[in-house]
N, C-alpha and C positions, 0 to 999 in steps of 0.2 A: 348601605344606608339604615338608619337604623327601623323608621315605619315610612312608609309612602303614603301620601295624603290624597284621596281622589275626590276630587268636585264633583258633585253630581245633580241634576235634576231630579225631581221624587216620582215622576212619573213611574210606569211599570217597565216601560222599556227602557228608558233611563239606567232605572236601577241593572234591570238586567243587564244593561250596556258594562255600566260598571264592574260590574260581579264577575262579567269574564275578564274583563281589564286583569280585576283582581286576583281571579284564578289561576291566569297567565303568567300572571308576577310571583305568587306564591308558588308556581310550580318551580319557578328560576332563584329559590328561598326565602325571597324578601317578605317583609312583615306587611299588611297592606289592611290599610282602614278606610271606609265609605264616612263622605261629610257632603250628608243630604240638603238642597237648597231645593229653595223656592224662588222661579225667574218671572221676570215681568211678561216673558211669554207664555208663560203658564198662567198669569192671574188675566190677562187681556183675552176673556171668550168672545166680546162682543160685536165686535170689527175683523175684518183681514187682515193680516201679516202689512200686505202690501200699502195698507192706511196709516200703521201705527208705529212701519219701522224696522220690518223687515224681521227674519231669522235670527237676524245678530240679536232680538231680545231674547235666544233663551241661551248668549253663552258670558252673556254681561257681567250678571254676578258670578258665574263660575269662574269670571277671569281675574275679577277683583279680589276673588278668595286667594287664586294664587299670585296677585300683586301685593296681596297685605302678610303672603307665607301661613296663611289658614290652610292651605290645602300645598299639594306638588305638582300635582297633577288633573288635567281636565279630559272628560271622555264623550266625544261628540258621536253622533251621528253627521258623517260629512255634509250632508246637503245643508245641515242648519250651520255651517262656520260659514261666515263673511267669505271673498275671496281675497280678500286683504285683513291680517291681521293687523287690529293697534300696535303702533309702538311698543317691543318690549317683549314680543310675544312670539312664541313658532308652532310648526305645528311638527311634532315629532317624527309623527310616524303616523302610517296609514293600515290597517291591519288586512287581513285575507278577507274579501268580500265577498258575503251573504246577495242573495238572488237581487239582482239591482231592478227589476221592473216593476210594474205597477199591477195591482190586483183585482178584479172586480168583483164584488162580495154582495151579494142580495140575497133575502130569505126565500125569493119567488124564482128569480130570472136565472138561467145558464149562461147567460151570455150579455155585452150589450146588444149584440144584435135582436135579440130574444128581447128584450125591455120594449111594452109602447109604446106607442107615436105618443109622447107630451109627455113621455116618461119623468120625474125627479130624482136627481141624480145629484149627492152630497160631493161638493170639492172644494176647499180657498184657496188651491192649488193654479193661479195664474196658464201654467205652463198644462195644467190638467184640462181647467175649460178651454183654451185655442183646440186642442190636440182630439178633445170632444167632440167641440163642434164641428169640428174638419168631420170627423167619422160620421157624428149623427148631429143634423143642423137642425131636429126636431125638439130632441130633450130640451127641458128644462133645467137647465143647472144650477144648484141654491147653495151658498154658502156653506162650509161644515168646519168648526174650527173643535176644538179639547184635546185630549189623547186620544189615544189607540183604545181606550175601553170606552170613554164616554163620547167618539164618534159610534163606537158600535152600538152604543143603548140607545141613540138617537134613531140609529136604522130599523135595529129592534120594536121599537117604538111606533113607525111604521110613519117618522117623518121625512122618508125618502124611500122610492123604489131600488135605489141598489146605489154604490159608495163607494169611490176609487181610494185605494191604500197604499202604500209600501208595499210587495209580500215580504220583504228583508221582515217589518217588524212583526207582521203577522206568524213567518215560521220561527223567528227569536223566541215568541213568547207563548210556543205552542198553538198556537190559532189556525195552523195550514188550513184545517177542516170547514174555514168558513171562507175561505177561497173557493169563488166559483167559476173565473178562471181568470187565467195571467197574460197579459198583453205581452205579444210581442215586441221588440223595440222598435220592428216594421211600422205596426198603426199606433204605440203608445211609446213614446222616446220617452226615455227615463230623466230627471234630473242629473245635471252635475255630482258625481261622489252619492248618490244614491245607491243603498245600501251596501256602502263602506264606514266605517269607525277611524276616527280621526283623532288623535291623542295631544292634546295640547300643552302645552308647558312656558314659563319666563323663558325668554332667550338667553339668559345670563346663566342656565342652569347647563353648563356643560356637562355635568357627573350624571343627570336624568335623560337627556340627549344620548349617551355613551348606553346608560342603560336598556331604554326602550328601542332601540337599533333592533335587537334580536326579533320582536313583536313585528317587524314590519313588514308585509308581504309586496317585494320589491316591486312588481306586474303590473298589484294594483296600485301600487302606491303610485307609478307613470302614466296608467290606463286614469286616474280620478285626477292627475295633474294636468294632464291634456283639457279634461271636462270645465276643470276648473278656471283654466285657462281661457276659453273660450267664455265663459261666463263673466272673467274680468274685463277681456277687450270692450265685451257687449254692454260696461259699464257697471257691472261686480254687483249687481245687487242680488240676492238671493229670491226677492220679489217679480224678477221678470218672467214677462209670457215665453222662457228659453226654454229647450231640453239640449242636452249634451250628453252622447254617450261613445264609450271607445271602448274597442274589442280587439284581443288580438287575433293575429293573421299569421298564416307559416311564414317563418321567414325572421322572426323578431319586426313585422311589420304590424304598425297600427294603426288601425279605421275610423277613425271616427266621425260619426254622424250628428248634425246638430239641425236643431227646427226652430223659426220664430213666428211667433201669431200674433194680431193685432186683438188684443181684448174689448176692443169696441165690435170688431167682428168686420173691421172696412176692409181689411186686406187682405191677401192672398195667404196659406198659410207656408213661410218656405221653408225648403230644406237641403240641405245639402251634405257633403262630406267628402273625407279628406284622407289620405292615408301617407305612410313614409316608415322608413325603418327610423325606434325609438332603442337608443342606450342607455339615454339620462334624462335627467329633471328638463336641462335646456332645448331638447331637441322633442322631448312631451310640450312643453311647451311655446314651443314653437308652430308641432301641430297645430295646436289648439287656437292661435293666433290666426293662424291658415284657413281656419274653418269659420272663424268668426269676419275675417276678411269678405268669405265666402258671399257667408251669411249682406254683408253690409251693403255688398253688391247686388245680392239678388231683389231689395229691398229691403230688410227688417233697417229697425232705428229703434 
């Protein structure tokens, strides 16, 4: 191809992600340029995403650029990508995954346990809200929106005692020193696709599907496919109080853990796991569907 145009949001993390893909494609000998855009998700900062349309607000404008031919590919944080893409679009590949876990960032406190009674902790993720509440019901959980730098600034201004962020974003931007502790999945189960990058294209661009295939990480692609299948089966919304995390065990066995909580705090946190030999996308999806079925049987809705 003469020039591959990447549509990207203009936050520092989104640009890092786009430039990372640009670099990988340039190593293959392609000419690649970026088309920076501001999305509705970047503009609406006074309300939680679950109230204004979910994480899909971060991808709609990028999809329009693909549809109109202004861009060839869009690079997303996979956890921001809706479980069912609009007709005419395809997820071309999932790249090698960074650390999928959540991280606690705090100016003064080394861990969640070290936070004082009634401390204020910031997150706008319903998943993190229900998991934090299960770990420390005494904490005051307050909404936190904005890109990574905005969230860190609000913390540094003293609006929160601690905030919870994806470890991957902090590591990608060289902000690992801000991490006080990383939550093990047993304590804070990650979101479906967390830490992974996905590349979206128009479904009719078979030339791009072939060109992008070498960038894929096959095992991460299957693991995240299982995670996304849980979310899809539970209703497909990125703004659900739902966690799903898959990891490989010996013998090509994929284990998936999933959790669901009631954001109103009325019901107990529901946790399940399932495991199977997985060799292709169909088997990965079936494993995710099995975990979702177990969640519903245990009281999730």
